[in-house]
All heavy atoms as an XYZ file, in Angstrom:
947
protein
N      69.915     23.199    -72.582
C      68.930     24.155    -72.096
C      68.807     25.295    -73.097
O      69.814     25.751    -73.639
C      69.352     24.686    -70.737
C      68.470     25.744    -70.186
S      69.080     26.310    -68.604
C      67.541     26.476    -67.770
N      67.560     25.753    -73.316
C      67.347     26.889    -74.202
C      68.047     28.120    -73.655
O      68.098     28.342    -72.457
C      65.851     27.185    -74.317
C      65.118     26.271    -75.240
C      63.662     26.656    -75.344
C      63.554     27.947    -76.095
N      62.207     28.347    -76.430
N      68.560     28.919    -74.566
C      69.264     30.132    -74.195
C      68.335     31.350    -74.178
O      68.577     32.315    -73.467
C      70.383     30.334    -75.200
C      71.334     31.433    -74.907
C      72.501     31.292    -75.857
C      72.927     32.634    -76.365
N      74.061     32.566    -77.233
N      67.296     31.321    -74.966
C      66.407     32.479    -75.078
C      64.968     32.004    -75.227
O      64.705     30.820    -75.422
C      66.818     33.329    -76.274
N      64.037     32.968    -75.164
C      62.627     32.627    -75.306
C      62.085     32.044    -74.018
O      62.619     32.253    -72.936
N      61.012     31.279    -74.134
C      60.355     30.696    -72.963
C      61.124     29.469    -72.494
O      61.329     28.526    -73.253
C      58.893     30.363    -73.286
C      58.126     31.669    -73.504
C      58.258     29.543    -72.181
C      56.687     31.501    -73.878
N      61.536     29.493    -71.242
C      62.327     28.398    -70.686
C      61.469     27.335    -70.007
O      61.905     26.199    -69.892
C      63.355     28.938    -69.682
C      64.394     29.911    -70.259
C      65.329     30.393    -69.160
C      65.188     29.274    -71.370
N      60.279     27.697    -69.549
C      59.425     26.718    -68.883
C      59.097     25.605    -69.875
O      58.449     25.839    -70.894
C      58.153     27.411    -68.382
C      57.219     26.453    -67.689
O      56.658     25.567    -68.315
N      57.043     26.643    -66.398
N      59.532     24.403    -69.582
C      59.395     23.318    -70.555
C      57.943     22.945    -70.827
O      57.596     22.565    -71.940
C      60.196     22.087    -70.122
C      59.692     21.398    -68.888
C      60.624     20.233    -68.497
N      60.193     19.627    -67.280
C      59.429     18.537    -67.221
N      59.050     17.936    -68.320
N      59.060     18.051    -66.059
N      57.096     23.063    -69.837
C      55.679     22.742    -70.033
C      55.026     23.756    -70.981
O      54.261     23.386    -71.869
C      54.936     22.700    -68.701
C      55.499     21.697    -67.753
N      55.376     20.343    -67.941
C      56.222     21.856    -66.614
C      55.984     19.703    -66.965
N      56.504     20.601    -66.141
N      55.349     25.027    -70.765
C      54.776     26.067    -71.608
C      55.361     26.011    -73.020
O      54.621     26.097    -74.005
C      55.000     27.442    -70.983
C      54.370     28.620    -71.699
C      52.874     28.412    -71.926
C      54.614     29.900    -70.913
N      56.665     25.837    -73.147
C      57.291     25.758    -74.471
C      56.709     24.597    -75.273
O      56.412     24.735    -76.465
C      58.803     25.615    -74.327
N      56.517     23.450    -74.630
C      55.940     22.291    -75.320
C      54.500     22.515    -75.729
O      54.095     22.158    -76.836
N      53.714     23.131    -74.845
C      52.308     23.396    -75.153
C      52.184     24.376    -76.311
O      51.327     24.208    -77.191
C      51.597     23.938    -73.916
N      53.028     25.400    -76.354
C      52.990     26.375    -77.447
C      53.350     25.729    -78.779
O      52.764     26.051    -79.812
C      53.929     27.544    -77.159
C      53.545     28.438    -75.986
C      54.627     29.484    -75.735
C      52.202     29.094    -76.200
N      54.302     24.799    -78.751
C      54.728     24.128    -79.980
C      53.613     23.269    -80.572
O      53.609     23.002    -81.773
C      55.967     23.275    -79.706
N      52.668     22.853    -79.756
C      51.574     21.996    -80.222
C      50.379     22.780    -80.757
O      49.457     22.186    -81.315
C      51.106     21.093    -79.076
C      52.155     20.093    -78.642
C      51.758     19.318    -77.404
O      50.665     19.582    -76.841
O      52.531     18.462    -76.983
N      50.369     24.098    -80.610
C      49.225     24.898    -81.037
C      49.159     25.036    -82.549
O      50.180     25.060    -83.225
C      49.300     26.302    -80.411
C      49.140     26.365    -78.898
C      49.430     27.775    -78.402
C      47.758     25.910    -78.470
N      47.943     25.136    -83.051
C      47.727     25.325    -84.477
C      46.798     26.487    -84.744
O      46.262     27.120    -83.830
N      46.582     26.742    -86.003
C      45.728     27.850    -86.452
C      44.326     27.744    -85.843
O      43.698     26.703    -85.917
C      45.641     27.845    -87.971
C      44.873     28.983    -88.527
N      44.004     28.845    -89.557
C      44.833     30.298    -88.191
C      43.466     30.004    -89.846
N      43.955     30.907    -89.024
N      43.893     28.827    -85.239
C      42.563     28.878    -84.650
C      42.476     28.408    -83.212
O      41.445     28.587    -82.567
N      43.532     27.793    -82.694
C      43.502     27.330    -81.305
C      43.439     28.520    -80.355
O      44.017     29.583    -80.607
C      44.739     26.493    -80.972
C      44.677     25.098    -81.545
O      43.575     24.646    -81.921
O      45.738     24.445    -81.636
N      42.754     28.337    -79.238
C      42.624     29.376    -78.232
C      43.612     29.199    -77.099
O      43.905     28.078    -76.683
N      44.129     30.331    -76.614
C      45.031     30.355    -75.464
C      44.476     31.377    -74.484
O      44.364     32.562    -74.810
C      46.468     30.762    -75.866
C      47.364     30.837    -74.633
C      47.037     29.807    -76.897
N      44.104     30.927    -73.299
C      43.627     31.827    -72.255
C      44.789     32.166    -71.341
O      45.411     31.275    -70.759
C      42.518     31.168    -71.437
C      42.013     31.986    -70.249
C      41.278     33.244    -70.714
C      41.125     31.148    -69.344
N      45.101     33.463    -71.237
C      46.057     33.945    -70.244
C      45.205     34.535    -69.138
O      44.392     35.431    -69.383
C      46.991     35.019    -70.822
C      47.702     34.516    -72.070
C      48.006     35.449    -69.761
C      48.470     35.602    -72.802
N      45.362     34.025    -67.916
C      44.435     34.445    -66.862
C      45.134     34.782    -65.559
O      46.246     34.343    -65.300
C      43.378     33.365    -66.642
S      43.989     31.796    -66.052
N      44.430     35.570    -64.764
C      44.918     35.917    -63.439
C      44.704     34.744    -62.484
O      44.080     33.742    -62.838
C      44.248     37.199    -62.926
C      42.733     37.098    -62.812
O      42.209     36.019    -62.472
O      42.061     38.112    -63.052
N      45.211     34.874    -61.283
C      45.138     33.785    -60.313
C      43.720     33.490    -59.855
O      43.448     32.411    -59.341
C      46.031     34.109    -59.108
N      42.784     34.421    -60.074
C      41.414     34.216    -59.615
C      40.458     33.680    -60.655
O      39.326     33.323    -60.328
N      40.880     33.609    -61.912
C      39.986     33.134    -62.981
C      39.747     31.640    -62.803
O      40.700     30.875    -62.634
C      40.621     33.404    -64.343
C      39.820     32.924    -65.520
S      38.475     34.046    -65.889
C      38.164     33.652    -67.591
N      38.489     31.205    -62.832
C      38.235     29.765    -62.759
C      38.857     29.069    -63.972
O      38.661     29.491    -65.113
C      36.708     29.666    -62.805
C      36.202     31.032    -62.502
C      37.261     31.991    -62.914
N      39.625     28.046    -63.719
C      40.291     27.303    -64.792
C      39.343     26.221    -65.275
O      38.921     25.365    -64.498
C      41.626     26.703    -64.314
C      42.256     25.859    -65.397
C      42.578     27.811    -63.875
N      38.982     26.265    -66.558
C      38.027     25.286    -67.072
C      38.620     23.885    -67.132
O      39.832     23.711    -67.288
C      37.716     25.804    -68.480
C      38.904     26.611    -68.860
C      39.447     27.196    -67.589
N      37.766     22.891    -66.990
C      38.201     21.507    -67.158
C      38.346     21.261    -68.655
O      37.569     21.766    -69.449
C      37.165     20.559    -66.566
N      39.339     20.539    -69.043
C      39.508     20.202    -70.453
C      40.796     20.701    -71.051
O      41.627     19.903    -71.469
N      41.016     22.044    -71.136
C      42.247     22.516    -71.769
C      43.481     22.140    -70.955
O      43.414     21.940    -69.745
C      42.095     24.033    -71.791
C      40.666     24.316    -71.538
C      40.140     23.148    -70.774
N      44.608     22.060    -71.657
C      45.889     21.881    -70.979
C      46.157     23.142    -70.167
O      45.912     24.257    -70.637
C      46.985     21.669    -72.021
C      48.342     21.400    -71.448
C      49.273     20.993    -72.559
N      50.601     20.727    -72.066
C      51.588     20.327    -72.821
N      51.396     20.127    -74.115
N      52.779     20.103    -72.314
N      46.645     22.985    -68.950
C      46.901     24.116    -68.066
C      48.385     24.159    -67.712
O      48.963     23.157    -67.306
C      46.075     24.017    -66.758
C      46.409     25.166    -65.810
C      44.593     23.978    -67.073
N      48.971     25.339    -67.898
C      50.326     25.595    -67.420
C      50.189     26.694    -66.374
O      49.856     27.831    -66.695
C      51.279     26.021    -68.558
C      52.654     26.357    -67.987
C      51.394     24.925    -69.611
N      50.393     26.335    -65.128
C      50.223     27.253    -64.006
C      51.583     27.847    -63.654
O      52.441     27.155    -63.121
C      49.624     26.518    -62.815
C      49.188     27.443    -61.712
O      49.636     28.616    -61.692
O      48.394     27.013    -60.868
N      51.766     29.116    -63.988
C      53.028     29.796    -63.709
C      53.008     30.545    -62.387
O      54.030     31.083    -61.969
C      53.346     30.791    -64.833
C      53.462     30.216    -66.238
C      53.701     31.340    -67.243
C      54.565     29.180    -66.320
N      51.839     30.610    -61.722
C      51.701     31.397    -60.501
C      52.686     30.919    -59.440
O      52.745     29.736    -59.109
C      50.270     31.305    -59.971
N      53.467     31.865    -58.926
C      54.458     31.564    -57.898
C      54.023     32.159    -56.565
O      54.055     31.508    -55.546
C      55.818     32.124    -58.328
C      56.904     31.944    -57.316
C      57.374     30.681    -57.003
C      57.435     33.032    -56.669
C      58.376     30.508    -56.056
C      58.432     32.874    -55.729
C      58.908     31.612    -55.418
N      53.608     33.406    -56.604
C      53.008     34.104    -55.471
C      52.232     35.278    -56.032
O      52.322     35.560    -57.230
C      54.046     34.528    -54.447
C      55.011     35.547    -54.939
C      55.920     36.019    -53.810
N      57.255     36.222    -54.360
C      58.332     36.316    -53.654
N      58.273     36.219    -52.360
N      59.480     36.512    -54.214
N      51.473     35.963    -55.201
C      50.630     37.056    -55.682
C      51.458     38.052    -56.489
O      52.449     38.587    -56.002
C      49.959     37.759    -54.515
N      51.076     38.220    -57.755
C      51.745     39.170    -58.629
C      52.935     38.632    -59.398
O      53.492     39.324    -60.237
N      53.333     37.402    -59.129
C      54.516     36.831    -59.774
C      54.166     35.520    -60.449
O      53.714     34.600    -59.771
C      55.651     36.590    -58.743
C      56.864     35.978    -59.411
C      56.003     37.888    -58.026
N      54.348     35.395    -61.754
C      54.674     36.465    -62.683
C      53.442     37.306    -62.970
O      52.311     36.845    -62.847
C      55.132     35.734    -63.940
C      54.345     34.461    -63.931
C      54.190     34.105    -62.470
N      53.681     38.536    -63.376
C      52.566     39.438    -63.648
C      51.889     39.069    -64.964
O      52.470     38.405    -65.830
C      53.059     40.884    -63.726
O      53.799     41.090    -64.918
N      50.667     39.522    -65.113
C      49.922     39.339    -66.348
C      50.689     39.973    -67.510
O      50.822     39.382    -68.584
C      48.532     39.969    -66.194
C      47.683     39.908    -67.424
C      47.128     38.713    -67.843
C      47.428     41.051    -68.163
C      46.333     38.651    -68.979
C      46.638     41.001    -69.289
C      46.084     39.801    -69.701
N      51.227     41.181    -67.287
C      51.956     41.893    -68.344
C      53.173     41.105    -68.800
O      53.448     41.018    -70.009
C      52.366     43.282    -67.847
N      53.920     40.531    -67.867
C      55.120     39.755    -68.230
C      54.759     38.531    -69.055
O      55.408     38.218    -70.058
C      55.870     39.317    -66.966
C      56.526     40.441    -66.228
C      57.018     40.034    -64.851
O      56.355     39.222    -64.171
O      58.072     40.552    -64.456
N      53.713     37.829    -68.642
C      53.309     36.617    -69.352
C      52.755     36.968    -70.733
O      53.104     36.334    -71.727
C      52.307     35.793    -68.521
C      51.779     34.616    -69.311
C      52.961     35.323    -67.216
N      51.919     38.000    -70.801
C      51.379     38.421    -72.091
C      52.507     38.806    -73.038
O      52.541     38.366    -74.198
C      50.406     39.587    -71.907
C      49.804     40.171    -73.186
C      48.959     39.124    -73.918
C      48.973     41.405    -72.869
N      53.453     39.593    -72.566
C      54.589     40.016    -73.385
C      55.376     38.815    -73.907
O      55.701     38.732    -75.097
C      55.498     40.942    -72.570
C      56.687     41.436    -73.369
O      56.477     42.081    -74.420
O      57.825     41.176    -72.944
N      55.656     37.872    -73.033
C      56.407     36.685    -73.441
C      55.659     35.840    -74.454
O      56.244     35.353    -75.432
N      54.368     35.664    -74.252
C      53.591     34.849    -75.177
C      53.409     35.541    -76.526
O      53.420     34.877    -77.569
C      52.243     34.477    -74.577
C      52.320     33.463    -73.445
C      50.938     33.198    -72.868
C      52.950     32.164    -73.905
N      53.259     36.854    -76.523
C      53.123     37.566    -77.796
C      54.415     37.507    -78.610
O      54.377     37.597    -79.836
C      52.684     39.013    -77.566
C      51.252     39.180    -77.056
C      50.935     40.650    -76.828
C      50.242     38.542    -77.998
N      55.563     37.332    -77.939
C      56.827     37.120    -78.653
C      56.864     35.753    -79.332
O      57.582     35.561    -80.307
C      58.024     37.211    -77.697
C      58.388     38.641    -77.339
O      57.898     39.578    -78.008
O      59.168     38.815    -76.382
N      56.105     34.800    -78.812
C      56.160     33.418    -79.289
C      55.031     33.044    -80.246
O      55.158     32.080    -80.985
C      56.112     32.459    -78.090
C      57.237     32.622    -77.097
C      58.551     32.034    -77.583
O      58.526     31.038    -78.327
O      59.601     32.582    -77.214
N      53.915     33.756    -80.195
C      52.717     33.375    -80.942
C      52.365     34.364    -82.043
O      52.650     35.551    -81.924
C      51.504     33.309    -80.003
C      51.478     32.247    -78.924
C      50.283     32.478    -78.005
C      51.428     30.869    -79.534
N      51.709     33.861    -83.063
C      51.031     34.713    -84.036
C      49.581     34.761    -83.569
O      48.954     33.717    -83.393
C      51.119     34.127    -85.461
C      50.309     34.971    -86.431
C      52.557     34.005    -85.910
N      49.062     35.954    -83.343
C      47.705     36.116    -82.829
C      46.848     36.791    -83.886
O      47.205     37.849    -84.397
C      47.710     36.960    -81.528
C      46.295     37.218    -81.040
C      48.533     36.265    -80.455
N      45.721     36.153    -84.220
C      44.836     36.763    -85.216
C      43.571     37.355    -84.598
O      42.800     37.987    -85.301
C      44.482     35.770    -86.313
C      43.617     34.613    -85.899
C      43.284     33.700    -87.078
O      44.038     33.642    -88.060
O      42.238     33.038    -86.998
N      43.397     37.176    -83.301
C      42.255     37.763    -82.623
C      42.383     37.585    -81.123
O      43.092     36.697    -80.655
N      41.717     38.468    -80.376
C      41.782     38.400    -78.918
C      40.477     38.922    -78.327
O      39.841     39.810    -78.896
C      42.954     39.216    -78.399
N      40.114     38.360    -77.177
C      38.881     38.737    -76.487
C      39.163     38.903    -74.999
O      39.831     38.059    -74.401
C      37.803     37.647    -76.684
O      37.628     37.404    -78.084
C      36.479     38.066    -76.076
N      38.624     39.973    -74.426
C      38.734     40.235    -72.989
C      37.344     40.574    -72.464
O      36.401     40.757    -73.232
C      39.698     41.384    -72.729
N      37.236     40.688    -71.156
C      35.959     41.036    -70.524
C      35.748     42.548    -70.540
O      36.691     43.319    -70.338
C      35.935     40.536    -69.086
N      34.514     42.970    -70.769
C      34.156     44.387    -70.671
C      34.601     44.968    -69.327
O      35.045     46.107    -69.246
C      32.633     44.579    -70.755
C      32.036     44.470    -72.126
C      31.064     43.512    -72.387
C      32.397     45.327    -73.155
C      30.476     43.404    -73.632
C      31.819     45.228    -74.403
C      30.858     44.260    -74.641
O      30.286     44.158    -75.870
N      34.433     44.172    -68.289
C      34.654     44.634    -66.921
C      36.085     45.106    -66.661
O      36.328     45.871    -65.729
C      34.280     43.529    -65.931
C      32.802     43.206    -65.886
C      32.336     42.175    -66.916
O      33.089     41.869    -67.870
O      31.204     41.686    -66.768
N      37.043     44.662    -67.470
C      38.439     45.058    -67.267
C      38.601     46.570    -67.367
O      39.417     47.155    -66.672
C      39.391     44.321    -68.241
C      39.218     44.798    -69.681
C      40.847     44.472    -67.810
N      37.805     47.215    -68.210
C      37.944     48.659    -68.423
C      37.749     49.457    -67.131
O      38.486     50.404    -66.872
C      36.944     49.130    -69.472
C      37.224     48.595    -70.851
C      36.089     48.936    -71.773
N      36.374     48.563    -73.143
C      35.453     48.410    -74.061
N      34.176     48.610    -73.769
N      35.784     48.064    -75.285
N      36.771     49.061    -66.338
C      36.486     49.796    -65.104
C      37.251     49.232    -63.903
O      37.785     49.980    -63.094
C      34.985     49.757    -64.801
C      34.608     50.650    -63.640
C      33.105     50.761    -63.483
O      32.414     50.932    -64.504
O      32.640     50.660    -62.337
N      37.327     47.912    -63.805
C      37.911     47.282    -62.621
C      39.435     47.232    -62.640
O      40.063     47.153    -61.582
C      37.360     45.862    -62.463
N      40.037     47.282    -63.825
C      41.489     47.170    -63.918
C      41.979     47.976    -65.126
O      42.387     47.410    -66.136
C      41.878     45.689    -64.045
C      43.352     45.451    -63.868
O      44.164     46.357    -63.985
N      43.708     44.200    -63.588
N      41.948     49.313    -65.015
C      42.318     50.155    -66.148
C      43.735     49.907    -66.672
O      43.992     50.038    -67.865
C      42.185     51.581    -65.611
C      41.378     51.486    -64.378
C      41.518     50.091    -63.857
N      44.650     49.525    -65.799
C      46.019     49.236    -66.238
C      46.057     48.053    -67.189
O      46.718     48.099    -68.233
N      45.361     46.991    -66.842
C      45.303     45.819    -67.722
C      44.560     46.160    -69.008
O      44.939     45.704    -70.091
C      44.633     44.642    -67.007
N      43.515     46.976    -68.903
C      42.759     47.378    -70.094
C      43.655     48.133    -71.068
O      43.644     47.864    -72.277
C      41.556     48.224    -69.697
N      44.456     49.075    -70.563
C      45.382     49.834    -71.429
C      46.404     48.905    -72.067
O      46.689     49.007    -73.265
C      46.096     50.922    -70.621
C      45.308     52.198    -70.468
C      46.150     53.324    -69.893
N      46.747     53.004    -68.597
C      46.116     53.090    -67.437
N      44.858     53.467    -67.387
N      46.729     52.783    -66.321
N      46.953     48.004    -71.283
C      47.932     47.055    -71.800
C      47.352     46.223    -72.931
O      47.964     46.070    -73.994
C      48.416     46.141    -70.670
C      49.332     44.986    -71.073
C      50.683     45.514    -71.523
C      49.487     44.005    -69.933
N      46.156     45.694    -72.724
C      45.518     44.871    -73.746
C      45.240     45.665    -75.018
O      45.480     45.182    -76.128
C      44.229     44.258    -73.203
C      44.414     43.173    -72.145
C      43.087     42.837    -71.480
C      45.053     41.931    -72.749
N      44.745     46.882    -74.873
C      44.451     47.723    -76.040
C      45.727     48.053    -76.814
O      45.723     48.081    -78.043
C      43.736     49.008    -75.619
C      42.346     48.796    -75.074
C      41.316     48.392    -76.120
O      41.540     48.600    -77.329
O      40.270     47.850    -75.712
N      46.826     48.300    -76.095
C      48.096     48.621    -76.746
C      48.693     47.417    -77.471
O      49.219     47.547    -78.572
C      49.108     49.132    -75.711
C      48.791     50.492    -75.157
C      49.658     50.859    -73.961
O      50.608     50.114    -73.631
O      49.371     51.902    -73.338
N      48.608     46.259    -76.854
C      49.248     45.054    -77.400
C      48.400     44.323    -78.437
O      48.952     43.592    -79.263
C      49.560     44.070    -76.269
S      50.795     44.649    -75.115
N      47.086     44.502    -78.373
C      46.180     43.705    -79.196
C      45.178     44.591    -79.938
O      44.023     44.722    -79.532
C      45.449     42.683    -78.312
C      46.352     41.710    -77.569
C      45.613     41.039    -76.433
C      46.915     40.678    -78.539
N      45.603     45.215    -81.028
C      44.670     46.044    -81.797
C      43.470     45.203    -82.246
O      43.619     44.040    -82.595
C      45.498     46.492    -83.004
C      46.917     46.239    -82.643
C      46.919     45.143    -81.621
N      42.295     45.793    -82.204
C      41.094     45.057    -82.596
C      40.568     44.139    -81.520
O      39.724     43.274    -81.781
N      41.032     44.319    -80.291
C      40.579     43.504    -79.159
C      39.059     43.562    -79.036
O      38.467     44.637    -79.053
C      41.219     44.034    -77.870
C      40.819     43.365    -76.567
C      41.387     41.956    -76.498
C      41.327     44.199    -75.384
N      38.436     42.403    -78.949
C      36.989     42.310    -78.743
C      36.706     42.233    -77.250
O      37.540     41.760    -76.474
C      36.439     41.078    -79.447
N      35.525     42.697    -76.852
C      35.103     42.634    -75.448
C      33.765     41.918    -75.342
O      32.875     42.142    -76.163
C      34.989     44.043    -74.857
C      36.302     44.698    -74.650
N      36.920     45.445    -75.631
C      37.128     44.711    -73.586
C      38.062     45.893    -75.169
N      38.220     45.475    -73.924
N      33.651     41.077    -74.329
C      32.414     40.366    -74.016
C      32.219     40.427    -72.502
O      33.167     40.713    -71.773
C      32.469     38.882    -74.481
C      32.607     38.774    -75.993
C      33.594     38.124    -73.781
N      31.008     40.162    -72.002
C      30.831     40.073    -70.547
C      31.734     38.975    -69.964
O      32.030     37.977    -70.624
C      29.352     39.716    -70.390
C      28.713     40.176    -71.654
C      29.754     39.982    -72.728
N      32.159     39.186    -68.722
C      33.085     38.252    -68.076
C      32.558     36.811    -68.067
O      33.317     35.870    -68.301
C      33.383     38.717    -66.649
C      34.430     37.908    -65.949
N      35.723     37.786    -66.412
C      34.372     37.163    -64.824
C      36.419     37.022    -65.594
N      35.622     36.629    -64.623
N      31.263     36.650    -67.819
C      30.687     35.299    -67.818
C      30.816     34.646    -69.187
O      31.033     33.440    -69.286
C      29.221     35.323    -67.383
C      29.070     35.563    -65.884
O      30.048     35.310    -65.137
O      27.989     35.999    -65.458
N      30.701     35.436    -70.248
C      30.869     34.887    -71.594
C      32.329     34.524    -71.857
O      32.624     33.505    -72.489
C      30.370     35.883    -72.649
C      30.344     35.292    -74.045
C      29.722     36.224    -75.069
O      28.888     37.072    -74.701
O      30.079     36.085    -76.249
N      33.257     35.340    -71.354
C      34.683     35.010    -71.504
C      34.981     33.688    -70.812
O      35.711     32.847    -71.349
C      35.555     36.124    -70.935
C      37.058     35.906    -71.083
C      37.473     35.924    -72.557
C      37.838     36.945    -70.292
N      34.409     33.490    -69.621
C      34.607     32.214    -68.920
C      34.058     31.060    -69.742
O      34.690     30.008    -69.849
C      33.957     32.246    -67.532
C      34.693     33.141    -66.556
C      34.224     32.965    -65.130
C      32.891     33.590    -64.891
N      32.505     33.594    -63.469
N      32.902     31.237    -70.341
C      32.312     30.178    -71.172
C      33.177     29.913    -72.399
O      33.412     28.754    -72.757
C      30.887     30.558    -71.581
N      33.659     30.966    -73.040
C      34.515     30.803    -74.221
C      35.824     30.104    -73.878
O      36.383     29.370    -74.704
C      34.822     32.167    -74.852
C      33.681     32.890    -75.537
C      34.090     34.311    -75.902
C      33.229     32.119    -76.767
N      36.318     30.334    -72.673
C      37.605     29.758    -72.289
C      37.559     28.237    -72.189
O      38.599     27.580    -72.277
C      38.093     30.363    -70.973
O      37.297     29.953    -69.890
N      36.374     27.672    -72.070
C      36.251     26.209    -72.021
C      36.697     25.570    -73.330
O      37.101     24.408    -73.353
C      34.819     25.807    -71.692
N      36.650     26.338    -74.427
C      37.071     25.822    -75.727
C      38.544     26.080    -76.025
O      39.041     25.701    -77.089
C      36.226     26.441    -76.840
C      34.775     25.982    -76.778
O      34.532     24.839    -76.331
O      33.887     26.777    -77.154
N      39.243     26.736    -75.108
C      40.666     27.005    -75.317
C      41.447     25.696    -75.331
O      41.050     24.715    -74.697
C      41.198     27.916    -74.214
N      42.514     25.682    -76.050
C      43.384     24.505    -76.074
C      44.413     24.568    -74.947
O      44.904     23.557    -74.475
C      44.091     24.432    -77.429
C      45.036     23.289    -77.558
C      44.736     22.437    -78.757
N      45.579     21.263    -78.750
C      46.514     21.019    -79.652
N      46.685     21.831    -80.659
N      47.248     19.939    -79.558
N      44.734     25.804    -74.522
C      45.753     26.011    -73.498
C      45.326     27.131    -72.563
O      44.822     28.155    -73.012
C      47.091     26.385    -74.169
C      48.254     26.793    -73.270
C      48.685     25.639    -72.353
C      49.426     27.285    -74.115
N      45.534     26.927    -71.270
C      45.320     27.955    -70.254
C      46.659     28.209    -69.579
O      47.322     27.274    -69.128
C      44.280     27.505    -69.198
C      44.189     28.532    -68.068
C      42.930     27.280    -69.839
N      47.056     29.490    -69.546
C      48.294     29.885    -68.868
C      47.885     30.766    -67.699
O      47.369     31.869    -67.887
C      49.249     30.636    -69.817
C      50.536     30.995    -69.080
C      49.552     29.796    -71.057
N      48.096     30.263    -66.496
C      47.697     30.973    -65.275
C      48.884     31.769    -64.751
O      49.968     31.216    -64.528
C      47.217     29.986    -64.222
C      46.667     30.628    -62.976
C      46.033     29.549    -62.093
N      45.640     30.084    -60.817
C      46.390     30.009    -59.711
N      47.540     29.394    -59.732
N      45.956     30.529    -58.589
N      48.676     33.074    -64.577
C      49.714     33.947    -64.048
C      49.509     34.124    -62.541
O      48.513     33.675    -61.994
C      49.650     35.330    -64.729
O      48.504     36.042    -64.259
C      49.588     35.201    -66.248
N      50.417     34.832    -61.917
C      50.268     35.143    -60.503
C      49.546     36.450    -60.266
O      49.480     36.922    -59.133
N      49.011     37.035    -61.342
C      48.346     38.338    -61.237
C      47.234     38.292    -60.194
O      46.418     37.383    -60.190
C      47.766     38.740    -62.586
C      47.253     40.142    -62.633
C      48.361     41.171    -62.457
O      49.354     41.132    -63.214
O      48.232     42.002    -61.536
N      47.204     39.304    -59.333
C      46.222     39.348    -58.256
C      45.243     40.509    -58.414
O      44.496     40.801    -57.494
C      46.941     39.440    -56.912
N      45.246     41.178    -59.574
C      44.265     42.236    -59.848
C      43.158     41.638    -60.712
O      43.416     40.778    -61.552
C      44.921     43.413    -60.557
C      45.918     44.144    -59.653
C      46.660     45.221    -60.388
N      47.470     44.597    -61.439
C      47.932     45.232    -62.507
N      47.659     46.492    -62.697
N      48.660     44.597    -63.396
N      41.917     42.108    -60.529
C      40.785     41.483    -61.226
C      40.786     41.699    -62.739
O      41.291     42.699    -63.234
C      39.567     42.149    -60.590
C      40.065     43.472    -60.106
C      41.495     43.236    -59.694
N      40.200     40.746    -63.427
C      39.922     40.800    -64.867
C      41.174     40.899    -65.737
O      41.101     41.335    -66.878
C      38.943     41.934    -65.201
C      37.635     41.781    -64.478
C      37.328     42.589    -63.389
C      36.724     40.808    -64.859
C      36.139     42.435    -62.706
C      35.523     40.645    -64.171
C      35.242     41.461    -63.102
O      34.066     41.308    -62.427
N      42.319     40.492    -65.228
C      43.539     40.441    -66.039
C      43.530     39.099    -66.767
O      44.261     38.165    -66.431
C      44.783     40.592    -65.164
N      42.651     39.022    -67.767
C      42.443     37.786    -68.526
C      42.260     38.147    -69.993
O      41.634     39.156    -70.306
C      41.171     37.064    -68.064
C      41.106     36.894    -66.573
O      41.917     36.216    -65.981
N      40.118     37.531    -65.943
N      42.756     37.296    -70.875
C      42.534     37.496    -72.299
C      42.565     36.144    -72.998
O      43.358     35.271    -72.650
C      43.558     38.474    -72.923
C      44.972     37.908    -72.913
C      43.145     38.892    -74.317
N      41.685     35.985    -73.955
C      41.635     34.778    -74.773
C      42.204     35.131    -76.139
O      41.674     36.009    -76.831
C      40.193     34.284    -74.888
C      39.965     32.989    -75.651
C      40.716     31.825    -75.026
C      38.481     32.678    -75.731
N      43.306     34.489    -76.498
C      43.969     34.725    -77.781
C      43.574     33.643    -78.767
O      43.430     32.484    -78.389
C      45.492     34.704    -77.608
C      46.089     35.626    -76.551
C      47.591     35.394    -76.446
C      45.776     37.073    -76.858
N      43.434     34.011    -80.031
C      43.188     33.035    -81.086
C      44.434     33.006    -81.967
O      44.847     34.030    -82.513
C      41.951     33.409    -81.901
C      41.539     32.317    -82.881
C      40.217     32.619    -83.604
N      40.306     33.817    -84.453
C      39.829     35.026    -84.149
N      39.217     35.222    -83.002
N      39.961     36.031    -84.975
N      45.023     31.813    -82.079
C      46.285     31.667    -82.807
C      46.093     31.855    -84.305
O      45.107     31.401    -84.881
C      46.882     30.280    -82.571
S      47.401     30.020    -80.875
N      47.070     32.499    -84.903
C      47.125     32.630    -86.354
C      48.257     31.773    -86.902
O      48.748     30.874    -86.220
N      48.638     32.044    -88.115
C      49.759     31.332    -88.743
C      50.818     32.345    -89.175
O      50.504     33.498    -89.432
C      49.303     30.481    -89.949
C      48.451     29.321    -89.499
C      48.544     31.316    -90.955
N      52.046     31.909    -89.255
C      53.152     32.832    -89.547
C      53.395     33.020    -91.040
O      54.257     33.769    -91.434
C      54.431     32.367    -88.864
C      54.914     31.024    -89.300
C      55.768     30.896    -90.377
C      54.498     29.877    -88.633
C      56.201     29.645    -90.783
C      54.933     28.630    -89.028
C      55.789     28.514    -90.106
N      52.637     32.349    -91.893
C      52.844     32.515    -93.343
C      51.590     33.023    -93.998
O      50.542     33.106    -93.413
C      53.287     31.209    -93.985
C      52.373     30.053    -93.699
C      51.245     29.821    -94.488
C      52.605     29.189    -92.639
C      50.409     28.753    -94.230
C      51.787     28.127    -92.379
C      50.672     27.894    -93.178
């Protein structure tokens, strides 16, 4: 058994398969999950695990060269908006409907137990060298 890092075997395996430019959608429990991408559903109950916990864990594991969130997060969920701005410099914003459309091209969807609206972000993988 792994001693550190992500212990969920489905998530650890999915992360190991990602390459440069692949998209990873981290989403709240209410975000429609697109058909097509691999889905790792971590939701246990409302708020568990939180969006912040999952984002923090994934940012420890991934090289991110770009990120996109919905404009609506700024007004509807200021806490998530602050978190995203702090963790992801250069964060792009698009309308929520466009984020949903973009998420269809993601290679991986990680569903959290977050129960606050618009706690969603699409990450674009970079390379470590």
